[in-house]
C-alpha positions, 0 to 999 in steps of 0.5 A: 500500500505504501508504494501506492501512496508514493505513486499518487504523491509523485504523480500529483506533486502534493497530497493536496493536489491528489485530493483535489484532483478528479482523476481516478488513481486506478489510471495511475496503476493503483490497484482498484481496491485501494483506488476505490477506498481513496475515492470513497474517503475523499467523498465523505471527508472534510479536510478543513473540519479535521484540521479544525478538530486537530487544532482544537485538541492540540494535535499536530501532524507531519507526513513522510515528506516533512523535514521533521519526519524521522529519518530512520523511519523512512528506511523501514519497509512499511513507512507510515504516511502520517504521524499525529503528535503532541509535544516536541517533534524535534525529539523524533530525530534524536539518538534514541533507544527503545526500552520495552518489556512485559506489562505484568512486570516484576518489581525487579523489572520495574526497578531496572526499567526505571533505573536504566532509562534514567541513566540512559536519558542522563547520557542524552539518549531519548527513551522510546516506549509504548506507554503500556502498563509495566515496563513501558511506563517505568521506562518513560518515568525514569527518563522524565525523572532525569529530565531526559527526552522520551517518546511514547508511540501509542496504539490508538488515536491521540484523543483516545490514549490507552491505557487509561491508568496511564493518562497522567503519564500521557499528559506529562509526556505531551508536556515534557516529551513527545507522543506520536501515533499513526492512527486518526482521531477517534481510533480506539485501542483495537488489539490489532493496532499494537503489533503494527505500531511496534514497527514504529517503536523499533523504526525510530530507535537506534536499538531495542532494549528488552527488560522483561519478556515471557517466552511468548510475549508481544514484546518479542514482536518488536524484536522481530521488527528490529532485526528486520530493520537491522537494529541492535537488540539488547536484553537484560538478564533476570532470575532463571526462576522467573517466567518474565526472564525466559524471553530475555534469556532466550534472546541472549542465547540467540545473540542479543547483546547482554546488558548489565550496566547502561554503558553496555548499550552506549558502547554497542551503539558507539556512543561516546560518554564520560567514564567518570561515573563508572570509575567513581562507582568502582572506586567507591566499592574498592574503598569499602571496609570488610563490614560494608562489603559484607552488607553490599554482598547481601544484595542481588536481583531482588529488593531485600527487606531490612528484617532479612538483613537484621537476621544476619546482623545482630548489631542493628545500629551498625547495620543502619550506619552501613546502609546509610553510607552505601546509599550516600556512595550510590551503591544501594537505594532504599525502596518503600516498605524498608526494602533495599536494592543494589544500584 
């Protein structure tokens, strides 16, 4: 279908001329089915009314001919003709990474998605995701918390954002980042929309980073698009006992780049960055005394509750002092409910 649009555009010179022409697109070699649909839509659509409604709702649009259109997206096999957007369109051509994963994420996955996105955004990468519940939302939040750029690619029209539970996040991204969709006003969150929009998530990114995914996950559709588009695929390992880790571990088995630190992504993308933060982290670990190293060694994949730490340490006051020192040095972080986790 995209080739048909290109044929029409090249013949008439602009979409406006194509729309106003009385010429049947079928005479240009466009298949009858598409030609008939074009003529039908032209009869029942008022472009001026649509433009007025878009303006009223604060929604803009760009076509594939616009200089602001994603240069990377022009290289994929199924290029959207129109992108509707709210926010800062200049972000669309930023160096970026898609951070995606399970909607039913674990605490480990949510924490890692937010932290990884926070760190990568701090290095200047735009964080792209689908604004779904779980990993997607956590990635957007991490980028925003670090005042970084983030792009949400949604599977419905911009006047019908989905899921509704992320409406506040949607409003924030509109203000501080960019939200895009290829779907016209009034298009609901139909199930078939989401696999299709995934090609845009991978298409506008330099690479795709999967935080959590089950063995059969919709997230893996985006990986397929990424591979088809020649993009790098990154995956975060997780506990082998977690169903949400099976998809990412299989990806790593099949050649995805294993990520432990955000810098692993930057290195693979050839992104130049300061090594100071890594060096500082290593220095902080090397300067720990034995008691501090013992406490730090209690943290691994999942958050650890203070009660579990106290079981292995009968000197409560000393333990609290060590935890505070480790937090100050940026090696651990306290979570709600008196849980601690390694950073």
